[in-house]
KOLKE-465385 format. One record per residue (C-alpha): x, y, z. Coordinates in steps of 0.001 Angstrom, whole numbers, padded with zeros to 6 digits, always signed. Example, Ala and Ser with C-alpha at 12.3 -4.5 7.8 and 13.67 -1.06 7.14 Angstrom:
# KOLKE-465385
+012300-004500+007800/+013670-001060+007140/
END
This chain:
# KOLKE-465385
-108963+105527-070140/-105356+105471-068614/-104147+106587-072015/-106479+109498-071947/-105520+110871-068561/-101272+110405-069555/-102561+112606-072420/-104575+114922-070919/-101184+115078-067880/-098578+115946-070912/-100480+118305-072833/-101575+120378-069312/-103550+123443-070361/-100550+127042-069729/-103526+128626-067751/-102870+126169-064817/-099077+126993-064629/-099839+130084-062885/-100080+128218-059063/-097368+130566-057559/-097353+134177-055670/-093856+135352-056487/-092379+138529-054767/-089433+140119-055582/-087207+142856-054342/-089850+143795-051302/-088409+146572-049332/-091427+147444-047432/-090581+149026-044196/-087450+146698-042786/-087350+144157-045206/-084086+143742-046999/-085178+142531-051033/-086944+139794-049816/-087865+137425-052483/-090274+134077-052274/-092540+132401-053921/-095440+131414-052342/-097685+127669-053298/-101261+128999-054303/-104223+126871-053030/-101965+126158-049836/-101902+127290-046202/-098875+129584-045786/-097989+130166-042532/-095630+133363-041847/-093450+133273-038328/-090693+135081-036756/-090188+137315-033968/-092492+140726-033068/-091171+143067-035408/-089237+140925-037860/-091000+142046-040751/-094065+139458-041347/-096848+141779-041805/-094540+144261-043717/-094115+141452-046595/-097941+140156-046034/-099933+143032-045469/-097718+145747-046649/-096551+144195-049692/-098958+141271-051163/-102189+142251-049871/-101683+146065-049971/-100610+145588-053589/-103828+143351-054544/-105897+145857-053040/-104427+148749-054957/-104680+146854-058471/-108256+146067-057933/-109101+149894-057035/-107659+150533-060280/-110258+148172-062162/-112918+151044-061181/-113077+154284-063666/-111559+157217-062732/-114784+158947-061293/-115010+156008-058969/-111342+156232-057774/-111701+159571-056992/-114186+158944-053858/-111713+155912-052540/-108862+155963-050297/-105626+156510-052576/-103186+153640-052393/-099618+153824-052643/-097535+151084-054055/-095154+149097-051816/-091685+149198-052339/-091284+146115-054290/-089636+145207-057739/-091902+142029-058884/-095200+141107-057559/-096917+138114-059730/-099494+135736-059806/-101496+137971-057229/-105214+137329-056472/-107955+139012-054803/-106683+139819-051509/-109393+139852-048293/-107892+140939-044987/-108971+139410-041898/-107222+141871-039556/-107567+142514-035438/-108496+146028-036186/-110927+146792-033387/-114638+147583-035181/-115607+150852-035222/-116921+152153-031844/-119689+153806-033572/-122193+153992-030308/-125270+152497-032713/-123199+149145-034174/-123144+146298-032681/-122681+142693-033095/-125930+142148-034940/-125674+145515-037308/-122032+144929-037939/-123454+141640-039617/-126218+140663-041315/-127873+138956-038649/-129759+142199-037402/-130836+142779-041109/-132692+139040-041334/-134314+139436-037789/-135608+142665-039060/-137301+141307-041674/-138711+138077-040147/-140554+140158-037850/-142010+142454-040447/-143220+139400-041800/-144079+137150-038713/-144497+139474-035719/-147556+139864-034265/-149164+142578-034240/-148002+143404-037611/-146424+147144-037239/-144711+147777-040346/-141873+147402-042896/-138581+146100-041134/-137529+150036-040364/-140007+149725-037779/-137322+146940-036028/-134155+149472-036690/-133025+151179-033527/-131065+153742-035886/-134233+154901-038188/-136943+157242-036162/-140345+157884-036580/-141798+161092-038169/-144818+162381-039776/-145527+164914-042218/-148158+166966-043762/-148527+170229-046090/-149612+171256-049851/-147822+170058-052812/-147824+171077-056374/-148855+168217-058743/-149305+168782-062514/-152860+167410-063456/-154189+167762-067207/-151900+170132-068269/-152250+172285-065114/-150361+172716-061267/-152655+171928-058251/-152099+172546-055372/-152928+168977-053327/-152539+168453-049374/-150487+165484-048689/-149627+163693-045422/-146596+161439-044951/-145693+158774-041608/-142625+156450-041322/-142303+154077-038342/-139127+153522-037419/-137891+151500-034137/-135952+154149-032391/-136250+155099-028842/-137468+158606-028962/-136013+159081-025872/-132568+158096-026022/-132409+158222-030303/-131676+154398-030380/-128218+154407-028286/-130082+152709-025060/-128945+155064-022412/-129469+158600-021582/-126600+161381-020246/-126956+163839-017142/-124736+166664-017378/-122530+168069-013890/-123067+171707-014630/-120086+172125-012189/-117653+170390-014787/-118695+172884-017291/-118165+175968-015646/-116927+177895-012794/-120050+179186-011255/-117895+182058-009532/-116239+183685-012232/-117609+185408-015549/-116712+184207-019420/-114486+186464-019786/-112415+185445-016354/-112348+181900-017964/-115424+180085-016280/-115747+177828-018477/-113678+174320-017993/-114539+172255-021316/-111367+171210-023177/-110772+173758-026227/-113735+176338-025232/-111169+179343-024625/-112434+182773-025112/-109475+183557-027316/-110314+182164-030985/-114079+182240-032098/-115839+180705-029095/-115033+184320-027837/-116245+186285-030138/-119415+184279-030210/-120146+184507-026535/-119378+188134-026240/-121192+188914-029344/-124149+187182-029208/-126100+189116-027070/-127906+186374-025105/-125967+187054-021727/-123168+189561-020160/-119587+187650-020365/-118564+189972-017672/-120990+188809-015161/-120372+185465-013331/-122307+182661-014096/-124049+182436-010496/-125619+185610-011019/-127355+184886-014353/-131119+185161-014614/-132898+182055-015701/-133157+183145-018964/-129547+183613-019634/-128415+180205-018140/-130620+178527-020146/-129642+180622-023067/-125872+179647-022284/-126373+175947-021621/-129354+174749-024022/-130138+177259-027024/-130893+175775-030084/-128604+176357-032994/-129311+180334-033881/-128006+181991-036818/-126417+185440-035630/-123862+188164-037014/-120605+189004-035423/-118518+191824-036981/-120395+191257-039898/-119625+187799-040066/-122733+185401-040274/-122198+182769-037104/-124162+180096-035386/-124280+180471-031926/-125237+177011-030123/-126293+176178-026280/-123430+174256-024268/-124584+170844-023956/-126182+170553-027670/-122633+171157-028788/-120961+168950-026206/-123788+166372-027092/-123133+166710-031025/-119046+167130-030628/-118079+164754-028032/-120684+162472-027419/-121670+161390-030747/-118410+158972-030602/-117798+156396-028586/-116212+157075-024744/-113298+154641-025485/-112556+156078-029172/-111877+159927-027318/-108273+161231-026821/-107812+161364-023449/-108544+164422-022238/-111673+164554-023586/-112402+161577-022115/-111096+162657-018959/-113728+165349-018804/-116226+163251-020235/-115929+160703-017573/-115867+163525-015191/-118812+165873-016064/-121141+163144-017881/-122700+160030-016367/-124573+157735-018664/-127323+155804-017199/-129481+152899-018691/-132780+154576-021231/-135674+154368-018202/-138130+154177-021442/-136741+151145-023723/-134796+149785-020701/-131140+149980-023029/-132945+147576-025832/-132670+150950-028215/-135755+150483-029826/-139404+151874-028994/-142550+150277-027321/-144094+150229-030592/-141145+147628-032126/-141220+145796-028574/-145023+145118-028882/-144463+142654-031927/-143638+139281-031127/-143353+136018-032482/-143685+133162-029982/-143595+135256-027411/-140612+136957-027997/-139949+140253-029085/-136932+141748-031306/-135284+143165-028760/-135215+139439-026422/-134006+137545-029675/-130887+140063-030031/-130551+139752-025973/-130326+136193-026184/-127326+134330-026127/-126400+133486-030183/-126313+129789-029531/-129925+130148-028360/-131052+132378-030555/-129900+129869-033403/-132582+127101-031810/-134982+129569-031578/-134669+130329-035095/-134525+126510-035946/-137657+125970-033997/-139622+128757-036006/-141807+126409-038726/-143391+128973-041717/-142759+128338-045048/-143469+131730-046259/-139914+132433-045412/-138269+129366-045329/-135181+130784-047318/-134766+133706-044688/-135164+130904-041593/-132416+129331-043490/-130415+132030-043988/-130695+133708-040762/-129805+129895-039434/-126405+129753-041013/-125038+132760-039950/-125816+132129-036226/-124619+128721-036592/-121236+130741-037706/-121064+132306-034722/-121610+129134-032701/-118713+127236-034772/-116191+130189-034805/-116361+130005-030981/-118505+133107-030451/-122145+131662-029792/-121460+133382-026126/-122290+136903-027747/-125819+138400-028196/-126607+140696-031499/-127165+143568-028978/-123679+143805-027748/-121983+146858-028857/-119417+146286-031427/-116664+148618-029820/-116492+146384-026715/-115204+143228-028587/-111506+142376-028605/-109298+142196-031260/-109590+138388-031871/-113549+138437-031503/-114001+141469-033830/-111235+139421-036277/-113725+136029-035754/-116662+138158-036446/-115169+139145-039772/-114785+135805-041062/-118640+134755-040228/-119383+136636-043676/-116192+134090-045206/-117051+131042-044595/-120500+130657-046653/-118831+132519-049356/-118942+130470-052969/-116018+132761-053764/-112814+130682-054750/-108967+131378-055779/-109083+134161-053548/-106140+134910-051255/-107349+134899-047615/-105048+137087-045158/-105515+136398-041307/-103328+138282-038451/-103176+136214-035811/-106196+134137-035643/-105347+132511-032702/-105574+135813-030387/-107747+135556-027256/-108331+132059-027524/-108028+128845-025267/-106172+125847-026487/-109425+124421-026673/-110659+126641-029313/-107300+126929-031379/-108248+123052-032531/-111554+124861-033976/-110090+127857-035517/-107540+125484-037483/-110352+123576-038618/-111900+127010-040612/-108416+127967-042001/-108057+124497-043472/-111923+124380-045018/-110829+128080-046567/-108021+126334-048041/-109909+123344-049107/-112304+125231-050870/-109747+126277-053213/-107885+129784-051802/-104590+130573-050848/-104714+131427-047040/-101797+133197-045525/-101432+133188-041680/-099154+135573-039672/-098950+133511-036597/-097087+132964-033285/-098625+129969-031996/-096972+126358-032720/-100518+124837-032593/-101507+126785-035528/-098011+126733-037060/-097726+123324-037478/-100983+123116-039984/-099216+125272-042643/-098187+123388-046115/-095624+126265-046257/-093607+128257-043823/-092282+131500-044221/-090190+132397-041472/-088655+136088-041305/-085744+137325-039152/-083135+136914-037622/-083988+139279-035520/-086482+142189-035085/-086225+146192-036687/-082836+146535-038673/-082134+143396-037260/-084633+141474-039176/-086373+141668-042590/-084672+138577-044230/-086215+135318-045286/-084451+132850-042756/-086354+129733-043737/-089043+128886-046412/-090220+125504-046589/-092309+122472-045094/-092823+122455-041003/-090341+119495-040768/-087933+121643-041954/-088388+124692-039800/-087771+122107-036859/-084653+121111-038223/-083309+124646-039443/-081564+125976-036710/-083564+128745-036410/-084763+131071-033741/-088622+129942-034445/-087012+126279-035274/-085471+125735-032293/-088587+127393-029723/-091191+125544-031973/-091327+122416-029611/-090337+124308-026233/-092456+123446-023115/-092321+125258-020149/-092211+123433-016932/-094039+123344-013936/-092524+125494-011030/-090918+123866-008429/-091806+126089-005618/-094564+129230-005837/-094471+132017-003888/-096532+132803-001030/-098923+135836-001089/-098501+138718+001316/-102589+139305+001529/-105655+139435-000669/-107787+141002-002957/-111123+140262-001995/-114455+139992-004683/-117687+139447-003551/-120832+139139-005585/-119354+139849-009029/-122140+139821-011652/-120680+142028-014719/-121767+140583-017885/-122338+136651-017352/-120446+136673-013818/-122984+134622-011208/-122129+136540-008261/-118817+135102-007985/-117362+135306-004878/-112801+134863-004833/-109868+136187-002804/-107268+137283-005295/-103722+136508-003631/-100955+139299-003575/-097891+139609-004259/-097719+137255-006343/-098223+136191-010091/-101916+134945-010751/-103024+134225-013855/-107151+134016-014749/-107719+132060-017756/-110893+129714-019042/-112317+129236-022235/-113614+132528-024274/-116369+134563-023280/-115699+132334-019707/-116095+135835-017878/-112118+136153-017239/-112242+140057-018678/-116052+140620-016875/-114400+139593-013415/-111045+141547-013618/-112156+144678-015429/-115600+144524-013563/-114504+144402-009985/-110592+144408-009943/-109469+147061-012383/-110988+150458-010841/-109691+149868-007656/-107134+152601-005838/-103254+151183-006511/-104619+149297-009401/-102832+149646-013076/-104746+147932-015630/-103408+147541-018927/-105707+146584-021619/-105885+145398-025436/-107261+148571-026585/-105228+150401-029607/-102317+153333-029362/-103870+156290-030595/-100979+158029-032807/-100871+159973-036042/-097225+158797-038485/-096165+162294-036201/-096426+159839-032951/-093009+157801-031989/-092148+156080-029118/-090102+159092-028045/-093881+161005-028037/-095981+158136-026456/-093596+157416-023829/-093006+161265-022449/-089071+160526-023205/-089081+163794-025360/-089841+165999-022954/-086874+165873-021039/-084780+165344-023861/-085938+168354-025581/-085444+170359-021966/-081831+169171-021377/-081306+170509-025301/-082189+173442-024689/-080453+174100-021536/-077395+172930-022991/-077758+175438-026114/-079811+178251-024163/-082570+178338-026413/-086449+176845-026214/-087577+173423-025504/-089871+174020-028674/-087049+173784-031181/-086455+170737-030811/-089952+169764-031531/-090723+168614-034941/-094232+169387-034277/-093778+172951-033154/-091346+175545-033861/-088154+173674-034773/-090198+171530-037975/-088791+171538-041219/-090947+174857-042785/-091303+172570-046255/-092482+169487-044906/-093813+170772-041479/-091833+168293-040018/-093274+165185-041153/-089609+164452-042961/-091876+163673-046502/-094094+165422-048588/-097329+163659-049607/-098458+164436-053144/-102137+163747-054106/-102435+162722-057514/-106255+162542-057727/-107698+159449-058759/-104568+157382-058666/-102091+156719-055977/-100657+159169-054080/-096849+159510-053878/-094703+159995-050463/-091147+161598-051589/-088153+162506-048947/-087918+165792-047752/-085180+167522-049710/-085037+170694-047511/-084406+168548-044300/-083467+165044-046316/-086195+163310-044216/-084801+164387-040312/-087809+166485-039767/-086079+169730-038513/-084735+173016-039393/-081052+173413-040460/-080312+175724-037661/-081854+173333-035230/-079536+170406-035970/-076622+173070-035348/-077567+172520-031575/-075760+169768-029917/-075897+167022-026754/-073524+164882-025882/-071904+164807-029403/-075337+164183-031267/-078166+166372-032765/-081506+165889-032184/-082290+164008-035206/-079157+161542-034440/-080814+161060-030678/-084720+160299-032647/-082863+157879-034942/-081073+155747-032101/-082201+152283-031205/-083256+152417-027646/-080716+150165-026643/-078010+152588-027929/-079747+155348-026361/-079864+153160-022791/-075862+154267-022982/-075809+157579-024399/-078389+158870-021440/-076670+156456-019235/-073306+158064-018350/-071261+161296-019785/-071945+164670-021463/-075668+163135-021885/-076327+161624-018240/-080225+162483-017984/-081780+160024-015111/-085521+161149-016717/-084759+159404-019858/-082684+156579-018791/-085936+155289-016636/-088005+155520-019492/-085792+153605-021619/-084714+151158-019218/-088439+150230-019439/-088658+149672-022933/-085202+147591-023074/-087089+145656-020222/-089869+144539-022145/-088325+143706-025217/-088099+146684-027640/-084420+147287-027473/-084001+147442-031227/-087029+150117-031988/-085682+153334-033024/-087042+156823-030771/-088096+158325-034121/-089820+155639-035587/-094200+155946-036530/-096220+154308-034079/-098141+153518-037133/-095288+151235-038289/-095134+149159-035472/-096553+145544-035266/-099371+144498-032806/-096759+143079-030557/-094419+146050-029938/-097805+148697-029679/-098884+146073-026609/-095283+145863-024652/-094771+150003-025972/-098238+150555-023292/-096651+148532-021116/-093085+150132-020698/-095612+153330-020482/-097757+151741-017682/-094712+150379-015526/-094224+154146-014463/-097737+154767-012681/-097379+154267-008732/-099544+151415-008023/-099348+148155-006346/-101137+145494-008505/-100681+145151-012068/-103178+143890-014690/-102574+142753-018453/-105067+141613-020570/-103368+139287-022550/-099420+140160-022715/-098175+137416-025258/-100460+138589-028047/-098514+139148-031085/-095280+137854-028855/-092519+135133-030469/-092223+131886-028724/-088798+133214-027909/-089815+136830-026437/-092657+134815-024127/-089534+133913-021870/-088336+137565-021597/-092238+138313-020950/-092284+135745-018287/-088773+137102-016898/-090148+140825-016827/-093256+139400-014886/-091020+137636-012039/-089253+140931-011649/-092265+142932-010902/-093378+140345-008617/-089833+140346-006846/-090252+144060-006896/-093283+144130-004290/-095786+144213-007168/-098664+141947-007295/-098992+140805-010940/-102373+139210-012248/-102671+138189-016339/-105679+137553-018241/-103983+134825-020095/-104624+131659-022325/-101149+130651-023316/-100070+127644-021345/-096212+128841-020648/-097527+131472-018633/-100139+129264-016590/-097446+126858-015899/-095547+129785-014870/-098229+130890-011913/-098149+130850-008641/-101887+130787-008387/-104393+129813-011391/-108104+130988-011053/-110440+129160-014062/-113584+130273-015136/-116168+128372-016993/-116753+125687-017421/-118186+126844-021207/-118501+130156-022406/-121458+132716-022015/-124302+131277-019786/-122364+128427-019663/-119718+129968-017926/-119671+132822-015553/-118413+130433-012582/-114737+129714-010756/-114512+126114-011988/-110866+126291-010183/-108839+128124-007530/-104842+126686-006458/-101546+126350-008126/-100617+124786-011812/-099551+121765-010016/-102937+120854-008609/-104786+121907-011580/-102746+119658-014036/-103140+117044-011026/-107337+117287-010960/-107799+117722-014760/-110987+118711-013994/-111291+121501-016264/-110589+121972-019996/-107779+124306-018747/-106362+121322-016506/-106285+119100-019321/-104533+121221-021834/-101665+122155-019140/-101393+118583-018254/-100973+117852-022306/-098427+120727-022831/-096377+120249-020060/-096574+116169-020188/-097987+115276-017383/
END
């Protein structure tokens, strides 16, 4: 037996030699000819400061090329319907396997999408009710709030015995959609005074809806439709004219020989603006909708989105609406108690899916929770559920900070899941900052040494033990432990919250101290965000910075997002005696060849699109004559190419002294973005950079209280210290800072801690501790207290 084993080892099959993913000469974004070899079927953790090139290497190079090559296996016809992916800037990529990306992109904010529809749970639940529900009302479609009930009748022509015969046919499709709210769960009511100024006529600009002006096509349609007089004040419209203006259904009209469609204002707004989730709208559209439209729970379906017929069919006393409203951990128990041999395979599959939610730490959610309301971490873990029971092996799973939004208590559970995926024979690549997850890696790749142009190099590759001894920034900070404050600040007042009952909160009464650093903590789903965003964020003087993604195209950059470009353009215009619009790459100053993009995108149909630097402007985005105008010896393209740190000096004194710009740049520097260039596209920023860019922008707002939602997301261990110093400066400057956070270093640095729990969902929603970090560690009465005590070594 031993001889046979040795012979097999000596004659190893050549197919078993492909056990590495090789990357040579990667130059995507800020990577500087990076070459590494990653072991397959192992857990590799990528570390480094925010902006050091981790995402560029893992997502922009390895995962992107894997996906591109998979797309190329499809026929040219099918590729024509797929997004074209450009080949990453890399010399050699060898040993790739199929990549499955589980990132932190928020789930689509379609108002019809819920946790149940985003996973297979709702589909299986609908089939279950169509089989077992009493009374039986129809197929699984009868329980779907996305399918409307329709019926019809008429004559059809059929061929019988060689002759065409007309027969009368009727049909009925039973759907589960509530007819009152169209399956949305809420109905809209319009404030007409926000749509128009009744004292003006249409020609005088009565409409106050964004984008509805009389200058373009809207003006031609309103003037030529003939339904009302555009010169008559709206207040004097007859009932018929007002109804035509507001509610008329789409009607074909002819104006100046052109066939057009007229539609009333309200149905048009419903289609163009209200079809999207409010949170996904542009800021000015969102402000209008929040001003003009009130959303109330649908009185017919009570917010369940389902018709009365769908809600009438029950299993063991529960309708499908009741099941979807249950906490998933309770729903799993309910499904387990169903004993029905006829649907045993379905019950088993549904039970496994629901158990996966609980196992991954999302048992506190319900299936009717809108998917757009999930945080980045919750969305990522929801996507993970699909892969936990997968039979696939030798797949590359790519995770982007899977511990975001997780309490220290839940991180161990996430680690177990990552190791389980690896042990099934998969390659697991994880971009991560938390030391608790870094230490479970079989292999570690540390990028740096800095961020932006100061990064993009592999500074360490090897084991965790080697990382600790390496002397890199990550290695030095890996075992950092914050200490408890020796003295805490005294509050200057209090912010009272009484009877908070949002989501799972149980009539919470709490006094939040002002003038100090307050940390609100607790396990994921315990009610932290519900308490702060539901009862504190909307008050006067409170500036709330949530985890919502920055909205911007590849034309947007830090200069445009922060408002920095406005004073800079005006300063250039004043110094040279020309219009400010010349100094915008999105306006008159844009290069005519690339339209101010700096690159020319060539679509090669089913092949990968190509982006080439514009030869006319050499990627500078501006016309040549615009670059002849200078401020402080620099043209506008040179200013946008400056890092923030250099721009602080440039606009701080000398010929280019510009206080308005200097204030914005100081804030960018304060949040640790000194390395970022002013013209870098927002689409290339990492998650941590976007979070801090948003923080820097909001710091300029007037308000006495700042609410931050997990500001350490995407921050390297070394950067957390800088964030704590920034929070201290805000508090010392007279501000009150409330932070929702799981990071123990932030907890230890707090003046006051409010801990929610004891569990998640209906097991949480209560205040389990209020006091100083020192008292929390001494008491060890909560999960947070136990983990914080271990962290500080108490």
